[in-house]
N, C-alpha and C positions, 0 to 999 in steps of 0.2 A: 490741384490748387493752382491758382495763377498771382500774379504780382497784382500790384494797385493799379486802379483805372486811371487811364490819361485820356484827356480830352481836347480837342480843339473844335470851332466853330467855323465853316467857311461858307461863303454866299456861290449860289450858281450863278455863272458869268453866261455872256451871250456866246461866248466860244465853247463853251461845254455842251451845247445843245447840238442833236444831231437831226438828221433829216424826219424822224418820227417825232419832232418837238418835243424831248425830253433830252436829260443828259445822257450822253454816250457812255456805253459800257467800258470804255477805254477810260473815261473820267474817272469811274470808280477804283481802277487799279492805280491810277496817279493818286487817289486819296488816301488809299491803303498805303502807299509808299511815303506819301506826305505826313501823315500820322504817326508812321512808325519811326520816320526821321525826327520828327518832333519831339517824341517821347525820350529817344536817344539822347538828344542834345538837351534834354530839360534834366535828364538824371545821371547819365554819365560825366566824368571828370574830364576837364580838358585834355587832359594827357591821354585817357582812354580815346577821347575823339579823333586824336591825333595819330594813335596808332592802329586804331581797329576801324577798318571800313566793312560794310555789308552788302552780300548779292543774295538776290532770291534764287532759291532752289524750286520752289512750288506755290502757284497761287491757286487756291479754290473760293470761288465767288459763287455765293447763290443772290440772285436778283429778286426781290420781293415786290416792289412796287416802283413807279417812276420818280424820278426828282424833275422839277420844272424851273424854267427861268423865274427869279425871285424869290425861291426857297433859300433859305438858310440851312445849313446842314450841320448836324453835330458828328464828327468823327469821334470814337472810343475805340481804345485800344489796349490791350494787356497781353503778357506774355503768358503762356501755358508752360509744357515741358521744355527746359533749357538743358542741354547738355554741352559738352566742352566744344562742339563742332557746330550744333544747330540749335536754332530759338524757335519753337511754335510761337507764332503771335496770331491773335484774334483780334478782330476789328469788326465793329458795327458801324452802320450809316443809317442815320436817323434824320427824319424832317424835325426841324428845331419847334416849329409849330404843332404842337398835338404830339410829338415824339413817336410818329409811324417808323416803323422799321423798313427801310429800303432795301437794304442789302447787309449780308453778313459774308465775313471773310475768314479762311484760314489759311496763313501764309507762312512757309518753312525759311528761314534766314540761315545763311551760313557767314560768319565771321571771317574777314580775312585780313591780313597784314595791310596796312594802308601803303607801304612803301613798294612791297614784292605782289600785292593782289593773291596771294596764295592764302589756302586756308590756314586759320591760326586759333589756336585755343583761347578761351577766355576766362580769365582768371577766375576763381571760386567766389571772390569777394565781390566782383562786377556781375557775375551770375546772379549772385544772392540780392543785388538791389533790382533785380527786373523779376525775378520767380522764386519762388517758395518751393 
């Protein structure tokens, strides 16, 4: 089971393009982080945002098709399994025009105390906001 879908749309910018004339793989990683951050900021309370930070433990990304300059990209994310110390997050990256799947990602995130940067447990009520 997973939480509600969160989406945002981003343009492909000239700086995103690599020597093969398509979006560089590192941009996809940035997009995965950007949509996760957007989801966190849209759902978590200001108090939670000031006390909990996030670090990535693992990224798994499958590239399906290239994105090109001028494309608008839809970033969709949702949380899978959430424990007290890890959150599994899924992301799909699609071309807005036509909805073609460009990339899929699974990322494992660890919550950290914003002041100490040490792993911290996420309260059950906050976990429930992101996953079921």
